[in-house]
N, C-alpha and C positions, 0 to 999 in steps of 0.2 A: 483203321479205323481214322477221321482226320481229329488233327487236336485242335484244340480249340486258342485262338488267338488273344495274348496279351499284351500292354503295354505298359512300361513303368514310368513314372514322370516324378522326376525330382527335377534339385539343384546339383551342379557338380563343383561341390565344394572340395572338390579332390583329396576328402578322409574319409569319414564315416560313412556319410551317405553313399560315395562310389561305392566304398564296401560293401553295405546294404547290397545294391544293386547287384555287385556281382554273388553274393551268397544267394542271393534269391532266385538269382538266374540258375546257378548249379543245380539250385533245387527243385526250381521248375520246367528244365528242360523237354522229361520223362512226361510232364503234363499241360504245356501250350507251346505254343509257335511265338517266341519274345520277340519283344520289340524295346528302345528305350528312346525315350526324349526327353534332353537335360533342357531345364528354363533356366534363363539369366536372372538377374537379382531382382529383377522387375517381373517376373514370373511369364516374361515372352519366350516362349521356345522359334528354335531356327527355323525359318520363314519356308512355308508349305511342308512339302514331304510327310513323312511320317509323323507329322504331330496329328495331321488331318485327315490320317487315317481312319477307319472306322474297323473297331477291335469289341470281342466278348467284355473285355473284364480290363479297366485301370486300374493300375495299383500304385497311388500316392503316395510318396514318401517326405515324410517333415511338413512339408509345403503343399500347397493344391490352388488350380483355378477355376473356378466355377463355372467360366466360359467353354471350357473342354471336358465336361462332363459328357456333353453330348455323343463324343465321338465314341463312347464305350457301353453297352448294355447295361453293366453291372460295373460300379464305382467301390473299389476298398480303399481305406485311408489308416495308411502304419503311421502314427506319432510320432515325433518324440516332442513331449509335452511342454517342455521350457522353453521349445521355441516357436509354439502357436498364437499366431497373432490372435489378441483376443478380439477382433473387431470382428475374425470370423468365425467366431462361437455359432451365429445364429444357420450360419452354412451347413452347419458338420448332420443334419440331420439330413442332407439331401445325400447322403452315404450310403449304398447297400450295408455296409460294414466297415468298423472299426478295430484294427487289433491290435490292442496293446502289448508292449515290451512288461508290463509290471501292472500288480494291482493298484497301484498310485494314481498309475496313466487311467485308467479303468475308472475308478470311484471319480476323477476329474472330470472327464468326459461322457460318463454316464449321462447326467442330465439332458445331454446335448443330441443323443442320438440312441433309439431303443435298441440294437444290436450289438454292444461293445462287449469286445472278448478278451481275455487275457490268452497270448502264446507263451511269452518270452518271445527269445532272438538266439540265435546263431553267432558263432565269431569264427575266426580263421586261426586254424593250426598253425603253430608258425614254430613248432617243437622239429629240430635238429640236433639226434643225437651225436653228433661228430663233433659238434663245440663245444668245449670246458667252458665250464661254470667258473667263477669268480667271485667269491663275496664280496661282492659291491655294489652299491646301492644306482638305480638307475629310476629318473623321473621323467615319462617321455609326456611331454606337457602339448605337444603338438601344434594345433591351430586355436588353442580353447584358452580362455581366459578364466575355464570354470573346474580346473584341475586341481587348486589346494597348492600351487606352487608357491606363495606367500611363507605359509607353513615351513613348508621343506627348506627356500635358503634362510629363513628365520634362526633354523636351528645348523645346518650346514656350515651357513656363511660365520655362524658368533659362538655357539655351543658345541659344535662337534667338526673343528677344524681339522681333527686327526683323522678323519672318514671319509673315502674318497666316492665322491658323486657323478655321476653324470647326466644331466640335463639334455634334451632334444627338442628344439623349438622350431616348428618348422614353417610357420607361416612367414606371411611378407612382413618387412618393415618389425623384424624381431624386436621384442623388450626388455632383454634381458643383458644385453650388449656389456651395457656398465654394471651392472651388478654381480655376473658372474667372473668376478675375477679375481677368485679366492684361487691357491695353487690344488686344493685341494676337490676344485669343480673342472671337470671336463664339459664345457658347454658346447655341444653341437646345434647350430643353427641355419633355418634354411632348407632347401631340400637336399634327403635323405634317401638314396637310390632303397628301392624294397630288397634288396641283396644285403647292403648295407645295416637294413634296418633290423631286419631277420637277425644278421650275427650280433646285436646291439642286445636285441629281447632274449637271445640264448645264453650270453655269455654274461650278465647278469642275473646272480643268484633270489636278490632283493629287486622288489617294484614296488614303488611309492605312489599308491593313488589315491590321496585323500581328497578324492572330489568334492565341490561342494554340491554339485548336483551332477544326476546321469541319465539321461533317459535309457540306456544299457550299460554301454560302457568298453566297446572294444580296446581299449589296451588295456583294462582290467583282467578280461578271458583270456584275453590273446598272453597275458603274464602267466595265466593260468596253465594255459596249453603246454608251455615250456618247463611248466614243473617249478614256478619260482613263487618263493615266498613272497606273498604279497601284503601292505599294509592297503585297509580301506578304511573309507569311512563307515560309519553305521546308517550308510541311506537307506530310506525305505526298501528300496528297490535290491538293494545288496543284500540285505536281511530276508528279503525272498528268495534270491537265487542260490546263496551259499551258504556252504556250509561251514560252520563257527568255528570247528575245529583244524579246519585248513587254511583259514587266511587268518592273520592280526587285525583283529576292526578298533576302530579310532576311535573314542567319544568325541561326540558334537555337540553343538549347539545350533538351534534350528533361528535364525535370523534374518529380519531384514537387511537387505543388504542398501548400500548406497551406488548410487550408478557409478564414481569414483573405485568400486572395489570389483565390480564386475558387468562386462556390457551386456549380460545376459540376462533375456526379461523371460519372466516364468508365471505361470497361472498359482494360485492360492486354493485352496479347498475352502475357505472363507467366504471368499469375494470372488467370481469368476465373471465380475462384469467391468471390469477393470485390469490393467498388466501390473503387476508386481512384478520386484526382484528379490526373489529371497534364495536362500540355501542354509546347507549343514555345515557349518567351521567347525572342521577340530578342532576339538581342545589342544592349546600348545603344548600343556603340560604331558596329557596324554599323548603325544607326538613326540616328544623329547624322550621320554620315560620309556617309550617302546625301541625307537632308534639304540639308546643306552643298552637294553639289551636286548640285541639283536643275536647274539651270539647263543643264546639261552631256546631266542625262538626259533635259529636255524638248526639246534640239537634235535628239538622234537620235532622239524618238519620233513616230511616225506615226500617227496617230487614226486614218483609214482603215481601214489595215491594222489596227488593235486591233479595230476595228468589222467588220471580212470574217471575222477568229476567228471575234470572237463567235459571228456570224451560222451561220457554219461547224459550231461544236460545238452552238449550239442544234440546228441541222436533224439532225448527226447522230445526238445525243443523242434527238431524239423519234423519230427512226424505232425507235433501242434499246428506247426506253419503251413506244409504241407497240407494237412484237412482244410485251416480258414481258409486256405488262399485258395483253394479247387470246389468247395463245398459253397457256389454262389450260383 
């Protein structure tokens, strides 16, 4: 039986969206013949070629361009709602299905489409048992300004100068050059090879993930995949999917954010007719106290149980995604 055709449409941001496409390709190759179109920042694809082919299904990740809907019989949208352009909310009704990664995402977008479902998502398993873990801290900032890096630096540059911390910032024009000059901070900036990144994931036993907001949060789940002890914000989407016995949840407060604090624009549940900047800021005292008590957390930590949880979640959500992406 001939497989149906599908095309993934998204932007090539070099990090999360590229990971999403790769993971979904591996998930769906038995069900679809797959193409991928990467748009530039102006939502223009490469000239001609597969961008103008006809497909049975179009799957849009995070962003979309209405003028290309005609090239697929059915169109599916997988949003990261914090990046959704509020001016496009009225266009969401044109999708045949919207697949959200969290219940919060579903609640935000349900007023704009009658077929909004929750599937969760999946992340890469980075586990390498050959790499011996060290009781050191790591924060993978990547290219994002919403990872809660400020809270971490406030602690390790001032309160806990005795503890070793690695920070990885991989965007162009790295911002922490003048900040991360303390002897206890190993600052890795710019492009890092996948092999080296994988070693950093496995070598550090404590991963700091105090995000302001996450649609899913690959860096968190990849930390779980290696059995690391993870410090995470009590975000609604993390509370939905994570076992509180397996992570260190950090108290936080929902706040409107000034543009200077983050360049990320969000939707809010009370007013979706305009763009807001908001997020859950980790309480500094809660963070400081939990870093201080890291040895107690490590004593109770069970890496094998964490890895088992990650694998089960990936398996569960793989089934969810296959069902939702093929049942159309």
